[in-house]
N, CA, C and O atoms as a printed pandas DataFrame, in Angstrom:
     atom_number atom_name residue_name chain_id  residue_number  x_coord  y_coord  z_coord
0              1         N          MET        A               1   51.834   15.647  -12.393
1              2        CA          MET        A               1   50.844   15.680  -13.571
2              3         C          MET        A               1   49.628   15.936  -12.857
3              4         O          MET        A               1   49.559   16.134  -11.644
4              5         N          ASP        A               2   48.625   15.922  -13.709
5              6        CA          ASP        A               2   47.298   16.396  -12.821
6              7         C          ASP        A               2   46.627   14.928  -12.817
7              8         O          ASP        A               2   46.967   13.913  -13.424
8              9         N          LYS        A               3   45.385   15.197  -11.784
9             10        CA          LYS        A               3   45.015   14.001  -11.683
10            11         C          LYS        A               3   44.121   13.361  -12.701
11            12         O          LYS        A               3   44.054   12.141  -12.546
12            13         N          PRO        A               4   43.256   13.941  -13.922
13            14        CA          PRO        A               4   42.942   12.884  -14.917
14            15         C          PRO        A               4   44.020   12.440  -15.479
15            16         O          PRO        A               4   44.172   11.219  -15.526
16            17         N          THR        A               5   44.894   13.201  -15.965
17            18        CA          THR        A               5   45.848   12.502  -16.681
18            19         C          THR        A               5   46.473   11.080  -16.208
19            20         O          THR        A               5   46.856   10.179  -16.954
20            21         N          THR        A               6   46.487   11.095  -14.719
21            22        CA          THR        A               6   47.363    9.929  -13.896
22            23         C          THR        A               6   46.286    8.983  -14.009
23            24         O          THR        A               6   46.708    7.833  -14.131
24            25         N          VAL        A               7   44.605    9.124  -14.007
25            26        CA          VAL        A               7   43.697    8.265  -13.675
26            27         C          VAL        A               7   43.742    7.607  -15.283
27            28         O          VAL        A               7   43.887    6.397  -15.459
28            29         N          ALA        A               8   43.623    8.404  -16.206
29            30        CA          ALA        A               8   43.534    8.140  -17.346
30            31         C          ALA        A               8   44.941    7.075  -17.921
31            32         O          ALA        A               8   44.797    6.217  -18.793
32            33         N          SER        A               9   46.192    7.354  -17.252
33            34        CA          SER        A               9   47.404    6.759  -17.413
34            35         C          SER        A               9   47.045    4.941  -16.953
35            36         O          SER        A               9   47.201    3.898  -17.587
36            37         N          TYR        A              10   46.506    5.234  -15.551
37            38        CA          TYR        A              10   46.687    3.764  -14.788
38            39         C          TYR        A              10   45.973    2.978  -15.519
39            40         O          TYR        A              10   46.401    1.892  -15.908
40            41         N          THR        A              11   44.212    3.655  -15.931
41            42        CA          THR        A              11   43.577    2.878  -16.520
42            43         C          THR        A              11   43.755    2.235  -18.036
43            44         O          THR        A              11   43.215    1.206  -18.443
44            45         N          ALA        A              12   44.635    3.090  -18.751
45            46        CA          ALA        A              12   45.119    2.487  -19.706
46            47         C          ALA        A              12   46.122    1.501  -19.312
47            48         O          ALA        A              12   45.909    0.432  -19.884
48            49         N          SER        A              13   46.848    1.481  -18.761
49            50        CA          SER        A              13   48.160    0.397  -18.283
50            51         C          SER        A              13   47.374   -0.934  -17.675
51            52         O          SER        A              13   47.759   -2.099  -17.770
52            53         N          ILE        A              14   46.143   -0.439  -17.009
53            54        CA          ILE        A              14   45.594   -2.052  -16.481
54            55         C          ILE        A              14   44.970   -2.526  -17.766
55            56         O          ILE        A              14   45.188   -3.704  -18.050
56            57         N          GLY        A              15   44.239   -1.823  -18.585
57            58        CA          GLY        A              15   43.542   -2.160  -19.784
58            59         C          GLY        A              15   44.304   -2.932  -20.601
59            60         O          GLY        A              15   43.788   -3.912  -21.138
60            61         N          THR        A              16   45.781   -2.577  -20.842
61            62        CA          THR        A              16   46.880   -3.310  -21.634
62            63         C          THR        A              16   47.273   -4.346  -21.116
63            64         O          THR        A              16   47.524   -5.312  -21.836
64            65         N          ALA        A              17   47.403   -4.404  -19.945
65            66        CA          ALA        A              17   47.683   -5.778  -19.161
66            67         C          ALA        A              17   46.606   -6.583  -19.455
67            68         O          ALA        A              17   46.835   -7.481  -20.265
68            69         N          ALA        A              18   45.375   -6.488  -18.962
69            70        CA          ALA        A              18   44.073   -7.083  -19.118
70            71         C          ALA        A              18   44.189   -7.635  -20.656
71            72         O          ALA        A              18   44.065   -8.823  -20.952
72            73         N          GLY        A              19   44.404   -6.755  -21.432
73            74        CA          GLY        A              19   44.378   -7.569  -22.804
74            75         C          GLY        A              19   45.521   -8.526  -23.319
75            76         O          GLY        A              19   45.433   -9.319  -24.256
76            77         N          GLY        A              20   46.595   -8.291  -22.524
77            78        CA          GLY        A              20   47.689   -8.792  -23.039
78            79         C          GLY        A              20   47.420  -10.222  -22.208
79            80         O          GLY        A              20   47.689  -11.291  -22.755
80            81         N          LEU        A              21   46.929  -10.179  -20.996
81            82        CA          LEU        A              21   46.750  -11.666  -20.603
82            83         C          LEU        A              21   45.488  -12.778  -21.331
83            84         O          LEU        A              21   45.542  -14.006  -21.387
84            85         N          MET        A              22   44.472  -11.930  -21.797
85            86        CA          MET        A              22   43.411  -12.500  -22.666
86            87         C          MET        A              22   43.617  -12.173  -23.798
87            88         O          MET        A              22   44.186  -11.135  -24.138
88            89         N          SER        A              23   42.984  -13.398  -24.838
89            90        CA          SER        A              23   42.978  -13.169  -26.102
90            91         C          SER        A              23   41.406  -12.878  -26.322
91            92         O          SER        A              23   40.558  -13.044  -25.446
92            93         N          LEU        A              24   41.117  -12.351  -27.816
93            94        CA          LEU        A              24   40.097  -12.036  -28.089
94            95         C          LEU        A              24   38.783  -13.390  -27.899
95            96         O          LEU        A              24   37.619  -13.189  -27.554
96            97         N          ASN        A              25   39.240  -14.372  -28.148
97            98        CA          ASN        A              25   38.281  -15.577  -27.809
98            99         C          ASN        A              25   38.043  -15.833  -26.289
99           100         O          ASN        A              25   36.969  -16.324  -25.940
100          101         N          THR        A              26   39.040  -15.507  -25.335
101          102        CA          THR        A              26   38.855  -15.446  -24.006
102          103         C          THR        A              26   38.066  -14.462  -23.712
103          104         O          THR        A              26   37.600  -14.515  -22.574
104          105         N          ILE        A              27   37.714  -13.455  -24.449
105          106        CA          ILE        A              27   37.258  -12.271  -23.971
106          107         C          ILE        A              27   35.758  -12.614  -23.948
107          108         O          ILE        A              27   34.969  -12.493  -23.011
108          109         N          ALA        A              28   35.510  -13.148  -25.411
109          110        CA          ALA        A              28   34.135  -13.310  -25.887
110          111         C          ALA        A              28   33.576  -14.321  -25.102
111          112         O          ALA        A              28   32.421  -14.240  -24.685
112          113         N          LEU        A              29   34.546  -15.567  -24.795
113          114        CA          LEU        A              29   33.528  -16.842  -23.704
114          115         C          LEU        A              29   33.282  -16.321  -22.510
115          116         O          LEU        A              29   32.258  -16.550  -21.867
116          117         N          ILE        A              30   34.577  -15.298  -22.005
117          118        CA          ILE        A              30   33.919  -14.888  -20.465
118          119         C          ILE        A              30   32.397  -13.825  -20.759
119          120         O          ILE        A              30   31.421  -13.938  -20.017
120          121         N          LEU        A              31   32.416  -13.035  -21.696
121          122        CA          LEU        A              31   31.021  -12.605  -21.881
122          123         C          LEU        A              31   29.905  -13.110  -22.133
123          124         O          LEU        A              31   28.785  -12.781  -21.741
124          125         N          GLY        A              32   30.384  -14.289  -23.102
125          126        CA          GLY        A              32   29.021  -15.275  -23.203
126          127         C          GLY        A              32   28.712  -15.635  -21.925
127          128         O          GLY        A              32   27.559  -15.328  -21.619
128          129         N          ILE        A              33   29.299  -16.141  -21.133
129          130        CA          ILE        A              33   29.236  -16.871  -20.024
130          131         C          ILE        A              33   28.663  -15.997  -18.720
131          132         O          ILE        A              33   28.147  -16.542  -17.745
132          133         N          ILE        A              34   28.824  -14.655  -18.848
133          134        CA          ILE        A              34   28.169  -13.640  -17.874
134          135         C          ILE        A              34   26.975  -13.537  -18.304
135          136         O          ILE        A              34   26.073  -13.679  -17.479
136          137         N          PHE        A              35   26.624  -13.253  -19.762
137          138        CA          PHE        A              35   25.367  -12.891  -20.612
138          139         C          PHE        A              35   24.389  -14.284  -20.521
139          140         O          PHE        A              35   23.168  -14.130  -20.493
140          141         N          THR        A              36   24.862  -15.376  -20.484
141          142        CA          THR        A              36   24.205  -16.610  -20.381
142          143         C          THR        A              36   23.777  -16.795  -18.878
143          144         O          THR        A              36   22.605  -17.000  -18.561
144          145         N          ALA        A              37   24.887  -16.701  -17.908
145          146        CA          ALA        A              37   24.269  -16.505  -16.929
146          147         C          ALA        A              37   23.021  -15.317  -16.480
147          148         O          ALA        A              37   21.987  -15.748  -15.971
148          149         N          ALA        A              38   23.152  -14.172  -16.651
149          150        CA          ALA        A              38   22.501  -13.042  -16.428
150          151         C          ALA        A              38   21.082  -13.533  -17.219
151          152         O          ALA        A              38   20.067  -13.008  -16.759
152          153         N          THR        A              39   20.931  -14.230  -18.061
153          154        CA          THR        A              39   19.567  -14.673  -19.086
154          155         C          THR        A              39   18.789  -15.304  -18.339
155          156         O          THR        A              39   17.587  -15.072  -18.214
156          157         N          PHE        A              40   19.692  -16.517  -17.546
157          158        CA          PHE        A              40   19.313  -17.823  -16.881
158          159         C          PHE        A              40   18.574  -16.830  -15.799
159          160         O          PHE        A              40   17.349  -16.956  -15.817
160          161         N          PHE        A              41   19.074  -15.880  -14.874
161          162        CA          PHE        A              41   18.586  -15.428  -13.481
162          163         C          PHE        A              41   17.356  -14.702  -13.875
163          164         O          PHE        A              41   16.285  -14.811  -13.279
164          165         N          ILE        A              42   17.580  -13.908  -14.974
165          166        CA          ILE        A              42   16.435  -13.179  -15.590
166          167         C          ILE        A              42   14.969  -13.959  -15.913
167          168         O          ILE        A              42   13.836  -13.523  -15.713
168          169         N          ASN        A              43   15.347  -15.162  -16.435
169          170        CA          ASN        A              43   14.192  -15.766  -17.180
170          171         C          ASN        A              43   13.677  -16.445  -15.767
171          172         O          ASN        A              43   12.529  -16.220  -15.385
172          173         N          TRP        A              44   14.496  -17.214  -15.069
173          174        CA          TRP        A              44   14.055  -17.924  -13.749
174          175         C          TRP        A              44   13.317  -16.830  -12.619
175          176         O          TRP        A              44   12.435  -17.180  -11.834
176          177         N          ARG        A              45   13.752  -15.748  -12.696
177          178        CA          ARG        A              45   12.822  -14.829  -11.569
178          179         C          ARG        A              45   11.543  -14.291  -12.597
179          180         O          ARG        A              45   10.502  -14.020  -11.998
180          181         N          SER        A              46   11.538  -14.141  -13.871
181          182        CA          SER        A              46   10.350  -13.705  -14.188
182          183         C          SER        A              46    9.048  -14.898  -14.332
183          184         O          SER        A              46    7.839  -14.675  -14.267
184          185         N          GLN        A              47    9.682  -16.088  -14.527
185          186        CA          GLN        A              47    9.084  -17.385  -14.444
186          187         C          GLN        A              47    8.072  -17.544  -13.227
187          188         O          GLN        A              47    6.860  -17.748  -13.153
188          189         N          GLN        A              48    9.281  -17.328  -12.138
189          190        CA          GLN        A              48    8.775  -17.255  -10.482
190          191         C          GLN        A              48    7.841  -16.587  -10.029
191          192         O          GLN        A              48    7.029  -16.906   -9.160
192          193         N          LYS        A              49    7.961  -15.339  -10.791
193          194        CA          LYS        A              49    6.711  -14.272  -10.671
194          195         C          LYS        A              49    5.645  -14.478  -11.266
195          196         O          LYS        A              49    4.501  -14.184  -10.920
196          197         N          ARG        A              50    6.017  -14.999  -12.194
197          198        CA          ARG        A              50    4.554  -15.567  -13.351
198          199         C          ARG        A              50    3.535  -16.618  -12.502
199          200         O          ARG        A              50    2.306  -16.684  -12.518
200          201         N          TYR        A              51    4.578  -17.453  -11.719
201          202        CA          TYR        A              51    3.781  -18.776  -11.314
202          203         C          TYR        A              51    3.301  -18.177   -9.906
203          204         O          TYR        A              51    2.437  -18.894   -9.403
204          205         N          GLU        A              52    3.578  -17.236   -9.263
205          206        CA          GLU        A              52    3.155  -16.452   -8.096
206          207         C          GLU        A              52    1.954  -15.953   -8.466
207          208         O          GLU        A              52    1.014  -16.101   -7.685
208          209         N          LEU        A              53    1.731  -15.204   -9.844
209          210        CA          LEU        A              53    0.577  -14.545   -9.827
210          211         C          LEU        A              53   -0.266  -15.467  -10.209
211          212         O          LEU        A              53   -1.469  -15.214  -10.143
212          213         N          GLU        A              54    0.149  -16.630  -10.653
213          214        CA          GLU        A              54   -0.981  -17.341  -11.466
214          215         C          GLU        A              54   -1.684  -17.862   -9.972
215          216         O          GLU        A              54   -2.907  -17.807   -9.847
216          217         N          LEU        A              55   -0.824  -18.362   -8.874
217          218        CA          LEU        A              55   -1.380  -18.992   -7.937
218          219         C          LEU        A              55   -2.390  -18.130   -7.005
219          220         O          LEU        A              55   -3.298  -18.619   -6.333
220          221         N          GLN        A              56   -1.935  -16.237   -7.122
221          222        CA          GLN        A              56   -2.848  -15.726   -6.451
222          223         C          GLN        A              56   -4.138  -15.680   -7.265
223          224         O          GLN        A              56   -5.244  -15.590   -6.734
224          225         N          LYS        A              57   -3.907  -15.757   -8.786
225          226        CA          LYS        A              57   -5.081  -15.676   -9.475
226          227         C          LYS        A              57   -6.139  -16.829   -9.215
227          228         O          LYS        A              57   -7.324  -16.507   -9.298
228          229         N          ARG        A              58   -5.848  -18.036   -8.934
229          230        CA          ARG        A              58   -6.130  -19.065   -8.825
230          231         C          ARG        A              58   -6.992  -19.014   -7.432
231          232         O          ARG        A              58   -8.122  -19.487   -7.320
232          233         N          LYS        A              59   -6.278  -18.372   -6.415
233          234        CA          LYS        A              59   -6.847  -18.252   -5.027
234          235         C          LYS        A              59   -8.251  -16.980   -5.174
235          236         O          LYS        A              59   -9.300  -16.832   -4.547
236          237         N          GLU        A              60   -7.764  -16.420   -6.044
237          238        CA          GLU        A              60   -9.006  -15.075   -6.199
238          239         C          GLU        A              60  -10.035  -15.839   -6.812
239          240         O          GLU        A              60  -11.134  -15.621   -6.302
240          241         N          ASP        A              61  -10.037  -16.512   -7.569
241          242        CA          ASP        A              61  -10.951  -17.042   -8.288
242          243         C          ASP        A              61  -11.898  -17.948   -7.850
243          244         O          ASP        A              61  -13.081  -17.972   -8.190
244          245         N          ALA        A              62  -11.060  -19.056   -6.708
245          246        CA          ALA        A              62  -11.802  -19.831   -5.840
246          247         C          ALA        A              62  -12.386  -19.439   -4.948
247          248         O          ALA        A              62  -13.137  -20.265   -4.428
248          249         N          GLU        A              63  -12.345  -17.920   -4.284
249          250        CA          GLU        A              63  -12.867  -17.169   -3.286
250          251         C          GLU        A              63  -14.195  -16.429   -4.221
251          252         O          GLU        A              63  -15.313  -16.324   -3.716
252          253         N          PHE        A              64  -13.980  -16.083   -5.233
253          254        CA          PHE        A              64  -15.083  -15.694   -5.992
254          255         C          PHE        A              64  -16.054  -16.561   -6.223
255          256         O          PHE        A              64  -17.249  -16.307   -6.073
256          257         N          HIS        A              65  -15.605  -17.598   -6.589
257          258        CA          HIS        A              65  -16.558  -18.844   -7.057
258          259         C          HIS        A              65  -17.306  -19.166   -5.823
259          260         O          HIS        A              65  -18.532  -19.202   -5.922
260          261         N          ALA        A              66  -16.759  -19.407   -4.672
261          262        CA          ALA        A              66  -17.195  -19.688   -3.032
262          263         C          ALA        A              66  -18.489  -18.524   -3.161
263          264         O          ALA        A              66  -19.688  -18.800   -3.209
264          265         N          LEU        A              67  -17.988  -17.413   -3.194
265          266        CA          LEU        A              67  -18.753  -16.250   -2.579
266          267         C          LEU        A              67  -20.264  -16.401   -3.475
267          268         O          LEU        A              67  -21.418  -16.403   -3.046
268          269         N          ARG        A              68  -19.761  -16.521   -4.833
269          270        CA          ARG        A              68  -20.850  -16.705   -5.882
270          271         C          ARG        A              68  -21.818  -17.812   -5.489
271          272         O          ARG        A              68  -23.019  -17.557   -5.404
272          273         N          MET        A              69  -21.344  -19.031   -5.247
273          274        CA          MET        A              69  -22.353  -20.149   -4.805
274          275         C          MET        A              69  -23.492  -19.662   -3.914
275          276         O          MET        A              69  -24.704  -19.778   -4.096
276          277         N          VAL        A              70  -22.752  -19.028   -2.800
277          278        CA          VAL        A              70  -23.261  -18.855   -1.697
278          279         C          VAL        A              70  -24.279  -17.800   -2.131
279          280         O          VAL        A              70  -25.436  -18.094   -1.831
280          281         N          GLU        A              71  -24.130  -16.771   -2.695
281          282        CA          GLU        A              71  -25.540  -15.792   -3.083
282          283         C          GLU        A              71  -26.323  -16.537   -4.081
283          284         O          GLU        A              71  -27.528  -16.498   -3.831
284          285         N          ILE        A              72  -26.003  -17.216   -5.155
285          286        CA          ILE        A              72  -26.837  -18.247   -5.769
286          287         C          ILE        A              72  -27.746  -19.112   -4.694
287          288         O          ILE        A              72  -28.971  -19.144   -4.818
288          289         N          THR        A              73  -27.223  -19.646   -3.881
289          290        CA          THR        A              73  -27.824  -20.748   -2.944
290          291         C          THR        A              73  -28.873  -19.852   -2.161
291          292         O          THR        A              73  -30.043  -20.224   -2.072
292          293         N          ARG        A              74  -28.436  -18.670   -1.598
293          294        CA          ARG        A              74  -29.409  -17.862   -0.662
294          295         C          ARG        A              74  -30.495  -17.294   -1.766
295          296         O          ARG        A              74  -31.673  -17.464   -1.455
296          297         N          GLN        A              75  -30.272  -16.749   -2.811
297          298        CA          GLN        A              75  -31.057  -16.514   -3.749
298          299         C          GLN        A              75  -32.133  -17.765   -4.065
299          300         O          GLN        A              75  -33.334  -17.496   -4.090
300          301         N          ASP        A              76  -31.775  -18.829   -4.253
301          302        CA          ASP        A              76  -32.652  -19.996   -4.510
302          303         C          ASP        A              76  -33.541  -20.080   -3.278
303          304         O          ASP        A              76  -34.764  -20.038   -3.412
304          305         N          GLN        A              77  -32.966  -20.199   -2.075
305          306        CA          GLN        A              77  -33.849  -20.072   -0.955
306          307         C          GLN        A              77  -34.902  -19.380   -0.529
307          308         O          GLN        A              77  -35.892  -19.660    0.147
308          309         N          LEU        A              78  -34.310  -17.967   -1.302
309          310        CA          LEU        A              78  -35.643  -16.770   -1.062
310          311         C          LEU        A              78  -36.750  -17.187   -2.124
311          312         O          LEU        A              78  -37.919  -17.082   -1.754
312          313         N          GLU        A              79  -36.558  -17.537   -3.093
313          314        CA          GLU        A              79  -37.296  -18.074   -4.240
314          315         C          GLU        A              79  -38.039  -19.255   -3.921
315          316         O          GLU        A              79  -39.128  -19.478   -4.449
316          317         N          LEU        A              80  -37.444  -20.123   -2.980
317          318        CA          LEU        A              80  -38.661  -21.427   -2.452
318          319         C          LEU        A              80  -39.376  -20.615   -1.388
319          320         O          LEU        A              80  -40.595  -20.788   -1.399
320          321         N          ILE        A              81  -38.925  -19.779   -0.481
321          322        CA          ILE        A              81  -39.740  -19.184    0.027
322          323         C          ILE        A              81  -40.729  -18.294   -0.303
323          324         O          ILE        A              81  -41.704  -18.208    0.445
324          325         N          SER        A              82  -40.671  -17.770   -1.064
325          326        CA          SER        A              82  -41.650  -16.820   -1.632
326          327         C          SER        A              82  -42.590  -17.521   -2.130
327          328         O          SER        A              82  -43.744  -17.198   -1.849
328          329         N          GLN        A              83  -42.338  -18.698   -3.025
329          330        CA          GLN        A              83  -43.292  -19.804   -3.688
330          331         C          GLN        A              83  -43.837  -20.324   -2.748
331          332         O          GLN        A              83  -45.028  -20.502   -3.003
332          333         N          GLN        A              84  -43.507  -20.721   -1.602
333          334        CA          GLN        A              84  -43.873  -21.495   -0.439
334          335         C          GLN        A              84  -45.145  -20.454   -0.074
335          336         O          GLN        A              84  -46.287  -20.913   -0.068
336          337         N          SER        A              85  -44.939  -19.242    0.185
337          338        CA          SER        A              85  -45.586  -18.433    0.882
338          339         C          SER        A              85  -46.533  -18.135   -0.095
339          340         O          SER        A              85  -47.663  -18.185    0.391
340          341         N          SER        A              86  -46.525  -17.828   -1.348
341          342        CA          SER        A              86  -47.669  -17.438   -2.338
342          343         C          SER        A              86  -48.377  -18.877   -2.630
343          344         O          SER        A              86  -49.588  -18.888   -2.851
344          345         N          ALA        A              87  -47.722  -19.943   -2.633
345          346        CA          ALA        A              87  -48.503  -21.355   -2.424
346          347         C          ALA        A              87  -49.481  -21.632   -1.286
347          348         O          ALA        A              87  -50.163  -22.656   -1.322
348          349         N          ASN        A              88  -49.589  -20.670   -0.166
349          350        CA          ASN        A              88  -50.150  -21.235    1.165
350          351         C          ASN        A              88  -51.051  -20.103    0.925
351          352         O          ASN        A              88  -52.132  -20.463    1.392
352          353         N          GLU        A              89  -51.172  -18.893    0.430
353          354        CA          GLU        A              89  -52.381  -17.904    0.472
354          355         C          GLU        A              89  -53.687  -18.753   -0.224
355          356         O          GLU        A              89  -53.776  -19.465   -1.225
356          357         N          PRO        A              90  -54.490  -18.385    0.643
357          358        CA          PRO        A              90  -55.959  -18.988    0.199
358          359         C          PRO        A              90  -56.541  -18.564   -0.900
359          360         O          PRO        A              90  -57.393  -19.286   -1.418
360          361         N          GLY        A              91  -56.241  -17.449   -1.418
361          362        CA          GLY        A              91  -57.178  -17.134   -2.707
362          363         C          GLY        A              91  -56.285  -17.767   -3.938
363          364         O          GLY        A              91  -56.804  -17.983   -5.033
364          365         N          ILE        A              92  -55.090  -18.008   -3.706
365          366        CA          ILE        A              92  -54.274  -18.357   -5.116
366          367         C          ILE        A              92  -55.023  -20.261   -5.216
367          368         O          ILE        A              92  -55.433  -20.767   -6.261
368          369         N          ASN        A              93  -55.010  -20.783   -4.186
369          370        CA          ASN        A              93  -55.313  -21.921   -4.177
370          371         C          ASN        A              93  -56.879  -22.255   -4.528
371          372         O          ASN        A              93  -57.062  -23.185   -5.313
372          373         N          GLU        A              94  -58.016  -21.570   -4.009
373          374        CA          GLU        A              94  -59.107  -21.501   -4.500
374          375         C          GLU        A              94  -59.624  -21.416   -5.732
375          376         O          GLU        A              94  -60.485  -22.181   -6.166
376          377         N          ASP        A              95  -58.847  -19.973   -6.677
377          378        CA          ASP        A              95  -58.664  -19.802   -7.766
378          379         C          ASP        A              95  -58.197  -20.871   -8.765
379          380         O          ASP        A              95  -58.640  -20.975   -9.909
380          381         N          ALA        A              96  -57.301  -21.619   -8.242
381          382        CA          ALA        A              96  -56.663  -22.816   -8.712
382          383         C          ALA        A              96  -57.630  -23.974   -8.874
383          384         O          ALA        A              96  -57.659  -24.523   -9.976
384          385         N          HIS        A              97  -58.506  -24.453   -7.807
385          386        CA          HIS        A              97  -59.200  -25.216   -8.075
386          387         C          HIS        A              97  -60.664  -24.960   -8.643
387          388         O          HIS        A              97  -61.346  -25.953   -8.897
388          389         N          ASN        A              98  -61.163  -23.756   -8.846
389          390        CA          ASN        A              98  -62.030  -23.179   -9.404
390          391         C          ASN        A              98  -62.084  -23.489  -10.921
391          392         O          ASN        A              98  -63.165  -23.648  -11.487
392          393         N          VAL        A              99  -60.978  -23.565  -11.527
393          394        CA          VAL        A              99  -60.835  -23.185  -12.912
394          395         C          VAL        A              99  -60.874  -24.732  -13.675
395          396         O          VAL        A              99  -60.776  -24.819  -14.899
């Protein structure tokens, strides 16, 4: 016999034997269990990935907020310094008193 014929023969024999051991209800039950487990693990992994991304986003947002607050504080300090230096100029104070 040819090799493909032998492989097909053995495959058909194993399939017939497996089909004789299990009824259609049993096969449907096993497939249902397999697909339910696969769905559970896929959903679990996607939820885990979503949680990791959320934590990463929160960390990046916190870093951005901290840097933004530093920049705002620095700008406020520069404005205060410029206001103080302009208040100490003699020409501005004299004009304010003369009005």
